[in-house]
N, C-alpha and C positions, 0 to 999 in steps of 0.2 A: 239760758233761755234762747231758743231760736225764734226770731221775730221778723215778720215781713210787714211792711207798711205801704199801703196805697200802691200796690203793684199794678202796672199796666203793661200789656204785651200785645204786639201786633205781628201778624204774618201778612206781608204785603199790605193790602188795603183793609184787611180784616182785623177788627179789634177783638182779640182773643180773651184777654183778662182785663177786667174793668174795676179798678180801685179795690183790689183784693188785699185784705190784711188778715194776719193770723199770728198767734203766738203758741209756742210749744215748750212746756216745762219738762225738765228731766223728771222721770218717774210717772209720767202720764201718757195716756194714749188718746190722740186726737184723730177722729175719723173725718176724712174729707170725702163727701158723698156727692154723687151727681151722675147723670146719664153719660153715655159715650159722647164725646165731642163738645163737652161744656167747658173744657180747659183744665181738667184735673191733672193730666200728665204734663201739660205745659207748665202749670204752677210748680209741680215737683222739679221739673228740669230747671226752672228759674231758681228755685231754692238751692239746688245743687250746683248751679253755675254752668250747666250744660247748654242752656239757652240764656242769652243776655236779656235783661228786662228793658222795657221801653222807658219806664220811669218808676220811681218809688225807691225803696231801700230794703236791705236785708241785713240783719244783725245776728251775730252769734255771741251770746253772753255779753251783750251790749257793745261788742266790737263790730265795726262795719266790715262786711264781707262782700258787698254788692259787686265790686270789681274783681274779686278773687276768682281764679280758675278752679275747676272742680277738684284737682289734686290738692290745692291749697286748703280748700274747705274740708276735704277728707282728712288732711293732716291735723286739722283743728278739732276733729271728732264727729264729722258728719259721714253718713253712709247711705247708699242708695241701692234699692233692689228694683231694677227697672221692669216695666211691663214687658212680657215676652222673655224674661230671664236674661237674655244676652250672655249666655255662658260661651266659653271658647270650646267649640265642638271637637277640635283636634287635640286639645290638651287633656291630660288625665284629670280625674276628680281632684287628686292632691294638688296638681299644678293650678287648677282653677281656684281652689281655696286659697292657695298661697298668693295668688294675684291680689287678694284683698290686702296684703301687707305692703303693696307697692308704695303707698304713701307714707310708710313708717321709716324712721331712720335706718340706715344700713346696718348699724350696730345691733339692732334688735334681732334676736334669734328668729330665723325664719322657720318656725315650726307651728304645728297646729295643736292647740291646747285640747286636752281631753274633753273639756266642757262642750266643745263644738260637736263631738261625737256623742256626748250624752244627750244633746238636743236632737241630733240626726244620726241614730245608730246605723242606718242603712248605708250612709256615706263611708263609714269606716271599713265596710266590707267591699267597697268599690273603688278604693283609692287608685288602683292601677288602670281602671277602665276609662275610656275616653268619654268626655262630657257629652258628645253627640250620640253616644250609645244608650244614654239614660232615658227613662220615660219622662214625659212632661212634668209629672209630679216630683220625680227625683231631681230633675233639673231645677225646679223651683226651690227645693230644699238646698240644692247646691248653691244657687244664687244668694240665698239668705245666709248660708254658712260663709260664703265669700265676703259678705258685708260684715258679719259679726266677728270674723277673725281679727279684725283691726281694733276691736273693743271700742266701738263708737259710743258717743254720748247721745247722739240723735240719729235715728234711722228712718228713712223714708221708704215706705212700701207702696209700689204702684200696682194695684189690683192683683195681689198674690193668689187669689182664688180663680183667676181667669183660666178656663180650659183645664182645670185640675179635677181629678176624680174625688168623689166625696170623702173617701178615707184619708186622703192626703190633706184635704181641706181641714179636716178635724185635727190632724197632726200639726199643721201650720198654725191653726188657732191656739193649740196648746202652747206652742213655742212663743207666740206673741203674748199670751197671757203670762207665761213665766217671765218673760222679759219685763213686762209691765210691773209684775209683783216684786221684781228685784229692786226697783225704785231708783236705779241709777242711769236709766236710759229713757229718752223721750221718743215716742213712737208716733209718726204721722202715717196713718193707714188710709190710703186712697182706695175707695171701694164704690161699687154700684149696687152691692147687695146689702141692704139695711140690716137684715137679721144677723148676718155674720158680724158686721161692725158693732151692732148693738150689744153683743155679748162681750165685747172687748174694750170698747171706747169709754173714756170718762167724759169727753166733750165731743161735739159734732159741729161741722161746718158743711152747709149744703150749697153747691154751686149750680147755677142755671144761666146759660148763655154768658158765661164768663164773669158773672156777678155773684156775690154772696147773698143768698135769699133767706137763709135761716141759720141760726146758731143757738147753742144751748148745751147744757149738760144733760145727764140721763133723766133728771127730774123735770127738765124744762122742755125737752125736744118733743115735738108732736109727731108720733110715728106715722099717722095717716097723712100729714102734710108732707113729710119726707118722702113717703112712697109715691105721693102724687107727683113730686118733682122728678123722681126716678123713673116713672113710667110715662110721663107726659110726652 
């Protein structure tokens, strides 16, 4: 289980996250919803160790990771698909994917398993192309493949539908659904589009102004209330 307790985060004099707690079990998809600027990306960066927290704690399978660096958390089974993809534009598609193995022991064979290409067939046909030459949707698939190649137990998606054409959004949704159905990976899906998240998530957390304002599973969450927070 990935668990955050009473997270506070500050940027200068601004209080970005206010007493935010969450838990993510393997085999479930937890949707983190909220408008732009409410702290969703900051929370994901805190969980991954990219940004240090002001106070609170983070645990992975009941072991404290609050002070661990991102590569240490990755070695323990966490993966992060950042907003904006952050692929290496001058590296090839193959080299980009293999970068996902950087946190694994050197003895591990540095190869891409076929299951990655089963999820993203287009990438297998583009292995020698530079990442910067791919479309936005293809780069998003590449970023997800880079995270999955390390076989994480928990994966954090930061707005994977942002700026992506509808056909690729459907493909990404299918991949997230397949990952959830496998039952061996916990998915934290950060989104501002409720309809996309509703099709995939088991539980929901809604942020507003850095605070948790609503939580619940599919049977409890009030869609109208969530949309109000997303559009306010």
